[in-house]
C-alpha positions in Angstrom: 10.5 67.0 -0.5 12.0 68.0 3.1 15.0 66.1 4.1 13.4 64.9 7.3 10.2 63.6 5.4 12.0 61.7 2.8 14.1 60.2 5.4 11.4 59.1 7.6 9.6 57.3 4.6 12.3 55.8 4.0 12.9 54.8 7.6 9.4 53.1 7.4 9.6 51.7 4.2 12.8 49.8 5.4 10.8 49.2 8.7 7.8 47.8 6.8 10.4 45.4 4.5 12.0 44.3 7.5 8.8 42.9 9.1 7.7 41.2 5.8 10.8 39.6 5.5 10.6 38.0 9.4 7.4 37.1 8.3 8.5 35.2 5.4 11.1 33.4 7.3 8.9 32.2 9.8 6.5 30.7 7.1 9.4 29.3 5.6 10.8 27.6 9.0 7.0 26.8 9.6 6.5 25.0 6.0 9.9 23.2 6.6 8.7 21.7 9.9 5.2 20.5 8.3 7.5 19.1 5.4 10.1 17.5 7.9 6.9 15.7 9.5 5.3 14.6 6.5 8.6 13.1 5.6 8.9 11.3 8.9 5.0 10.2 8.9 5.3 9.2 5.2 8.4 7.0 6.3 6.4 5.4 8.9 3.5 4.4 6.6 5.7 3.1 4.3 7.3 0.9 7.2 4.3 -0.3 8.3 3.1 -0.9 4.9 5.9 -3.7 4.6 5.8 -5.2 7.6 1.9 -5.5 6.9 3.0 -7.1 3.2 5.3 -9.2 5.1 2.6 -10.6 7.4 0.0 -10.9 4.4 2.6 -12.9 2.8 3.2 -15.5 5.2 -0.8 -16.1 5.5 -1.4 -15.9 1.6 1.4 -18.8 1.8 0.1 -20.4 5.2 -0.2 -24.1 4.6 1.7 -24.5 0.9 4.6 -22.4 1.5 6.6 -22.0 -0.8 3.6 -21.7 -3.3 0.2 -19.4 -2.3 -2.2 -21.6 -0.2 -5.8 -22.1 -1.6 -7.9 -21.5 1.4 -10.1 -19.0 2.3 -8.4 -17.2 4.6 -5.0 -17.4 1.7 -7.2 -15.9 -0.9 -8.6 -12.8 1.7 -4.1 -12.5 2.2 -4.0 -12.3 -1.3 -6.4 -9.7 -2.0 -5.3 -7.8 0.9 -1.8 -7.5 -0.4 -3.0 -6.6 -4.2 -4.9 -3.6 -2.2 -1.7 -2.3 -0.8 0.4 -2.9 -3.9 2.6 -5.4 -2.9 2.9 -9.3 -3.3 1.8 -11.0 -6.8 -1.7 -12.6 -7.3 -0.3 -14.2 -10.5 -0.1 -17.7 -8.8 -3.3 -19.4 -10.2 -5.7 -20.2 -6.8 -5.9 -23.7 -7.4 -5.8 -26.6 -5.2 -5.1 -29.3 -8.3 -7.6 -31.9 -6.1 -9.8 -32.1 -9.0 -7.2 -32.4 -11.9 -4.8 -34.7 -10.2 -2.1 -32.7 -11.0 0.1 -32.3 -8.0 3.5 -31.7 -10.2 5.7 -28.6 -8.6 5.3 -25.1 -9.6 2.0 -22.8 -10.9 -1.0 -24.7 -12.2 -0.9 -24.6 -15.9 -4.0 -26.5 -16.4 -6.5 -23.6 -17.2 -9.6 -26.0 -17.4 -8.9 -27.5 -14.0 -12.3 -27.7 -12.0 -9.9 -26.4 -9.0 -9.2 -23.4 -10.5 -10.4 -20.2 -8.6 -12.5 -22.6 -6.0 -12.6 -19.6 -3.9 -15.0 -17.6 -6.1 -17.5 -17.3 -4.0 -15.6 -14.7 -2.2 -16.2 -12.3 -5.1 -19.7 -13.2 -5.2 -19.8 -16.0 -7.8 -20.9 -19.6 -7.7 -19.0 -21.9 -5.1 -16.9 -24.3 -6.7 -16.4 -28.0 -4.8 -13.5 -30.7 -5.3 -13.6 -34.0 -3.4 -11.9 -32.7 -0.6 -13.7 -29.7 -0.2 -17.7 -29.7 -0.6 -19.8 -27.2 -1.4 
């Protein structure tokens, strides 16, 4: 091979590699921008979720603070908390009116007829208590 041809081929290969490097660097920069954007969006979403969870927690306890309330609205807020992965639904949904156990803390009477009185939200039969007619 003649030296001029060899030099021309080497120059073409070098030029092609340089263009490929520039293209790869541009793609890397674009991916970095996308990753940074996605990270910012994720942080904003997490912050919004936390704000939503705090508002739902207040609604879930409205009227019975510091315990969860027993109204349909309280239960809707507790269900929404469970869906967003925040809060807890460990405290039973009992207004304690049927069994007369008004001691502080969680309801510990599993046979209480008022327990889970909001089952009609989930398609079950409504349960009534003297203070809350069906």
